[in-house]
C-alpha positions, 0 to 999 in steps of 0.5 A: 062574536068571534075571530075569523079570517077574510080577504079584503081588496086594496085600492090597487086591486091587490088582495090582502088577508085579514084576521078580524077580532070582533066582539060586542061592547057597550059604547055610549050606552048602546051595543056596538061591535069592536073590530080589530083588523090585522093584515096577516098576508105576510104571515100566511106567506111565511106559513105556506113557505114553511109548510112547503119546506116541511113537506119537502123535508118529509118527502126526502126523509121518507123516501131516502134509500137508507134507514134514518133514525133520530134519537135522544141521548138516552136512546129513545127514538124520536123519529124514523123514516119509512125505510127504517121501519119497513126494513126492520118489519115494524110499523112506525109507531112500534119502532118509535117505542124502541131504542137502538139497543132493541134493534141491534144484535146483542154483541152490538147492543152492548156497545150503544152506551159507549157509542153515544159517549163517543158521539158526545165527545167527537160529534160524529162516528161511523161504525158497523153494526147489525140490526135484527128484523122483527122476524129475527133476520140479521141485517149488517149495517154501516151506521153514520151518526152525528149530533144534531139539534132536533126540536130545540134539543140535542139529539143523534141522527143515525143513517143506517146503510144495509151492507149485505151485498158488501159483506157477501162480496168480501166473503 
């Protein structure tokens, strides 16, 4: 037979979620069904709470007004938010194939290895840089980076704020 989920009703009328593992066996010379039923109600509540939490995180992440990049210590992007790829003029999948050195203006791209080393030592750095859009336009940014754990591995979370208005006001 197969595994399936079902709902049973307890004596008090409370529904419980059941995972049924059933198979045919031979018992005392006859075909029989062996059924193992497991209450998975708490497990399903936990999964739903986790799904809602992930959905809330994804919503906050994707609708942040600053660009957010998560990358490993080798510089490969692991995740980017909507603002990151829209501001730079790429599709998300394109940006995920790139590194910070690919989007930084050349004078800043050369500093990426030393910035990563500084992050390894301090755990947090703030600095100015400039990103190059796909169309070649330069965007001055303030980068706030810190080390984090992402999917069980050490990573870097960088938040890039467009400081075009600040730079224009300074001039």
